[in-house]
N, C-alpha and C positions, 0 to 999 in steps of 0.2 A: 630219548636220552641214551647215549652210548656208555656202557658200563664195562670197565676193564677187569678182567680176571685172568686166570691161567689154567692150562690143561695140566693135571697132575702127572701126565705122561712125561712131562719135562724131566721129572726126577728119575725116569727109567734109564736115561742115558748116563746118569751118575750113580746108579745103584742105590737109590734112596727110596724109602717107603712113602706111602700116602701122607703120613703125618709130617714128613719133611716139607712136602708141597704146601700143606696147610700152614706151616710155620712161615713159609715165604710169603704167603698171602698177608699175614700180619706184618711181616718185615717191610713189604713194599706197598702196603695199603691196596691190595687187590680185593675186590668186593665179592667175587664169586670164584668157584672152582669147578672145573669140568673133570670127569674121571672116566677112565677106561674100566673094563670089566673082563673077567674070565670065569670059566665054569669048572669047578672042581678043584683038586689039589694041584699046586704048582710049587715045586721045591724052592725056586728062587724067591717067591713071595713068602713062603714059610720062613725063610731065613732073613727076611726083612729088606730085600733088595729090589722090590717091585712095588710101584705106586698104584697099580690097578687093584680094584676091589673084587673079592671073590663073591660071586652071586649066591653062594651057599652061606655066606656070613650074614649077620643081622645088620641090615642097612640103618636101622634106627640108632645103633651105637655110633656109626660114622656121622650120622646127622647131629647127634649130641655134641660130638667133637667140633664140628663146624659151627654149630649154633653158639657154642661156648665162646668162640672168638669172633662172632659176628660175620661169618662167611657163609654164603648160601651156595648150594649146588645149582649150576645152570643147566647142565646137560650130562647125560651118560653116553659114553662112546661105545657103541656096539657095532663097529664098522665092518660088518660081515657083507660079503658080495651078494646082494639081493637080486641081481639081474641074471642069475644062472641057476642050474639045477641044484647046486649045493646050497643055494639060498632056501630052496624048498626042503631039502633034507636036513640041514643043520641050522642055517641062518635064521629061519623063522623061530625055532625054539630059543635060540640065543637072544634074538632081538626082542621077542615078546617077554621073556623073563627079565631082560634088561629094562623093559618098559615098566614092569611091575616094581622093580628095584628103584627106578627113577622116581616113581610115584611116592615110595616110602622115603626117599631122600629129599623130596620136595623139589626135584628138578622139573624143568618145563618140557624137556625134549630128550630124544635119543638120536644117535647118528647111525646111518647105514650108508653103504656105497655100492660100487660095482667092481668088477674084476680089473685089477691094475695092469695085468699082462695080456697082450693079445694072444689069441689061440685060433687054430683053424675052425673050431666049432663056434667061436664067439662072433657070430654075425649080428648085425643090427636087429634083424628080425628075431633071432634067438633071444637077445638081450631084452627086447621089447616084450616078447611073450612071457618070459619068466618074470620080468620086472612087474608087469601088470598083475600077474597072478599072485606074486608074493606080496606086493604092496597092498593089494586089495585085502588080503588077510591081515596084514599089519594094521591097516586103518580101522578094522573092526575093534582091535585092542585100543588103538589110539583114541577113538571116540569114547570108549568106555572109561578109559583111565585119564582122559583129558591130557594126554602127553603127545606132543607133536613128534612126527617122524621127519627128520632132516636128512636129506641125501647130500653127502659130501662130494665135492669135486675132487675125486681121488682115483678115477679109473678111466677106462677106454671111452665109455660113452658119457659119463658124467662130466667129461671135459669138453663135450660138444654142446654148445648152447642151443643149437637147433633141436637136437634130440631131447634135451632137458625141458625146453619150453613145450614141446609136443607132449612129452610124458606127463609133466605136471599139469598141463592143460587138460589132459585126458581125465584126470581125477578132479581137478579144481576143488580140492578139499582144504578147509582151514587147518586140517591136521597133517598136511603133507607140504613140506617146503624144502629149503636148501640150507646147508651149512657151507658157506663160501670160504674157500681157503686160498689165500693170496700166494703162498709158496707153491702149492700144487698146480694152480692154474698157470703160473709162470713157467715152472719146469716142464709142463706139458707143451709149451710153445704158444700159449695164449697171451694176449695182453690183459692182465688182471682187471683193469678199469673197464675196458671195452666189454669184457665178459660180464662183469658185475652189472653194468648198465642194462644189459639185455635181460638179466634174470632177477633184478632187484625186487620185483614184485613178490618173489617167493622166498627171499632170503630172511631167515629167522635168527640165524646165529652165524658167528664169524670166527675164523681162525687166522691169526696173523703169523706168517712165517717169512723170513728172509731166506736168501740163497747165497751161499758162498760163491764168489766169482769163478773159482776153479771148477766147482760142481756145475755151475751154469754153462761154462764153456764145454764141459765134457758131456753133459746129459740133457741140456734143454732140447725139447722136441723128441727125445728118445724115451723119457720116463713119463709117467702120469701122476706121480706123487712122491713126496719125501716125508720122512717121519717127523722131523723138526728142523729148526735152524740151529746149526752148530756154532754160529757166530751171533753176536748181539744184533737184534732186529734194528734195521736202519743202517747197518754198516756194510750190507752186501749188494749184490747185483739187482736185488728186487726192492731196495729201499725206496726209491723214488716212486715206484708203482704202488707200494703200500701207502705212502704219503698221499698220493692222488686218490686212492680208494677211500682213505679216512676222511679226506677233505670232501669228497663226494657224499659220503654218508652224512657228514655234518650239514652240507648244503641242502640236502633233501629232508633233513630232520629225521633221519632213520633212528629208530629206537630199538635197542637190543643189546645182547651181551657179545663181547669180543674176547677171545681167549688168546693170549700170547703163547706161542709154541716155540721154545728154544731150549737148548741143552741147559739143564736145571742147576747150574752153579749159581751161587748168590750174585756173582759178578755179571753173568749173562742175563739173569732175570732182572736184576736191578737196572742195568743199562738199557735193556729192552723196554721195560716199563717207563723209564724216564724219557726215552725217545718217543714212544707212542704218545705219552701225555704232552710232549712238546708240540705235537701235531694237533691233538685234540683241543688243547687250551689256546690255540692261536687262530 
């Protein structure tokens, strides 16, 4: 069964807190919420303009708020670059604590990714070596906490299906999979459906993002990811690809959570949810 929810990060673009995203879940009958995290004090969040959750706050208080309106947490976004040295120095601490937080929230998984920007040092062998080392450590926590680690298609090598199949096959763990993102795969120059079919075995969670036609013309094949869709999902250059992906998920009876990711005005979220349901319900 495909279950529709949203990423609370949608509200970042409109300067609203986590609670505003929760309210939209009720408004548009979204069954789950995905949430980003940060570590320590952040003045924007303290002033109420940031929907991500502080890993130093009590997760059970947020879980109470969600439980009260019948919304569950699907995933915690800890999208640190785990395929490089910084993943060893800082990413592991961030991701493991996000995993602990996810467990308390009742979420099923966390998200990590790789470097979005190319660099001279960032070779495939470099990414492989650090990726194997860092994910091996993450999987110890995953097995203990029963929280899946989903690698998002958001960077240089996570946009390469051959690399990802080799990497995931290296571990072949029930605790390691993918968070597939329609907008990121498209902006990177991939055909979202073609990529999805290659890696579907490992896909545990889904992000739905459209791409403004102007952005697609300017950046497709030049970027590896985008933050969110600034237009209603279904109205952009990636709409038909998203529809194909959703129909494919239905065809194979894929079961899991999908998060819409769009700028979090009520108009955008409402129109996006309506369009996605029009595909899922037919």
